[in-house]
N, C-alpha and C positions, 0 to 999 in steps of 0.2 A: 702305616703312613703311605699315602699314594700321591702321585703328582699327575695333574691333568694338564696336558699341553693347551696353552691359550687360556687357562683359568676356567672357572665354573661358577655357577650361582646356585646357592642352596636356598630354597624357599620353604616357608612354613605356611600351611593353609590357615586362613582366618575363618573361624566359625561364623556362619551366616545362614539364617533361615528366612526365606522371603516372607512367609506368612506371619512371622512374629513381629513385624514392624508396626509401630503405632503412629508413624508420621512418614509422609512421602514428600519428595522434592521433585518438581517437574522443571526441566531446563529447556528454555527456548533456543532453537538453533540460531535465530536472528533476534538480537535483543531489541525490544521495543516496549516502553512503559504502557502504552495504550493496549497493546495486545496482551501483555501480562495481566493487566487489570481486567480485561475482558474475559480471559481464561478463568481467573479467580471468581468472577461473578457468575459465569456459566457453571462452574463446578458447584458453587453454593446453591444455585438454583436447582441443579440436578440432584444434589444430595439432600436438599430440604433443610439446610441449616448453615451456620457460619463456620465452615470447616477449612476453607482455603483463603489464602491471602497472598498478594503479590509482594515479594520481598524486595526485588529490584527489577531492572529491565529484562533480565534473563532467567529469573527464578520465581516459581510459585510453590509455596509449601502448603501441605494439606494434612490435617489430622484425620486419621482413619476413623470413619463413622462406626459406632458400636456394632451395627449389623454386619460390618465387613471384617471385624477383628478375627484374626486367625484364618481368614479366607479372603485374600486380596485379589484373587484372579477375577471374580465377577466385578469388583470395583475397577480394576485396571481395564477390563473389557468395556465398561460403560464410559470410562474417562477417555479412552482412545477413540471412541465413536462420537464424542461431542463435536458439534459443528461450531467452529470459531472462524470468523473472517479476520485474518491478520491485517493490522494497519501498516500499509506499505508507503514508503517514501515516494514522492513524485520523482520520476526518472525517465529520461529519454536515452535510448541506446542506438547508436548509429554505426553501421558497418560501411565504411567508405568504399571498400573494394567492390562490394556487391550492390551498394546503393540501398541497403535495407535500413528502415527506420522503425523502431518499436517504441510506442508511447505508453506510459503508465496512465492510469485512469485519473489521477489527481493533478496532472500537469495543467498549469494555468499560465496565462500571459497577462502582463500589465499593458497599459496604453503605450503604443509604439507605432512608428511609421517606418516602413522599410521599402526602399525602391529596389526592385529586382527585375531587370529586363523590362518587359512591357506588360507585366501582370498587375492588375488592380483587384484587390479583395477588400470588401468592407464588411466587417463583423460588428454588429451593433447589439447591445444587450440593454433592453428597457425593462422597466418594472411596471406591473399592473397590480391593482389592489382588488382583492376578492372579498366582498362583504357577505357576512352570513345573513340568512333570512331573519325577520323579526321574531323575537322570543324563541330562537332556536338554540340558544346556549353556545353558539359557535363563536369563533374568533376571527378578527380581520387579519388576513395574511397577505404578504406581498409575494407575487409569483414572477420570476424572471422570464422574459420572452426574448429569444435570440433569433435574429434575422441575418442571413448571409446572402450577399449579392456578389456576383463574379462578372468581371468584364476584362477583356484583353485590350488594354490601351497603354499608351506611354504615360503612366501616372504612378503615384505612390501606392504602396501596399499599406492600407490603413487598418488598424485594429484598435478597438475600444476596450478599455479596462474591464476585466471580468470575463472576457471571452475565453473559451477553452481552446487548447491547441488542436483538438479534434476538428473544430469548426474551421480552423485555418487549413488543415490537411484536406478536408472535404472540399473547400473552395479551390485549392490548388489542383486536386484531382479532377474537378469538374471541367477545367480548361486544358487538361492533359499535361500539366507540369510534371517534370521528372522528379524522382526522389533526390537527385543531386541538387535540384533547385531548393527543395525543402532543407537539405543538409546545409546549404549556404545560408539560408534564412535563419535556421536554428543557431548556427555559430554566431551570426550577427546579433541575434536577440540575446544570446547568453552574454556576449561581450558588453551589450548595452545595459544588462541587468533586468530586462523585461521578461525573461524566461524564468519562471519560478519552478525550477526542477534541476536535478543533477543531469548534466549532459555527458554521457560516456561514449567516446569514439573508439572503436576497436578496429 
């Protein structure tokens, strides 16, 4: 009988052979239902059958196809090289100390009017109809057309519903507005509910 100062842990190895598995589970680092479904569809397309399915927002299970049984390394090599574009939430990150603003691609704004100094920006989004040629089997589609006008006057900052935040930033940059101006506008828009994104201030 022996005594170990501070105690000790006795572990027993669990038998495991990587190539003997018949099912795999892929876990997403950031949970998202759209991304999990997209991964399952890309796997099924690459494997040529219905082998994968999204279980929840963070897990995708996949049955090992017969051609990869007892040889999972080529399967994992092809899985890790699949191209999947994750669905990301609309987000704006602001660093107030440096004046840095980072915008996500899906950030949008609703109709709003903001007065900030003497800046006036008008962002308008109109719709145009594109008709297919006769007997072309095409479809009529509506295409958005965005127009941005910038003036430096003592007026309101006007934005029309459907415009992107990128168009607002482009307009502010055109007249030399500072990132601090944009930070103030973003805070006001979030408080009014017209900014459709998470605003994180660090």
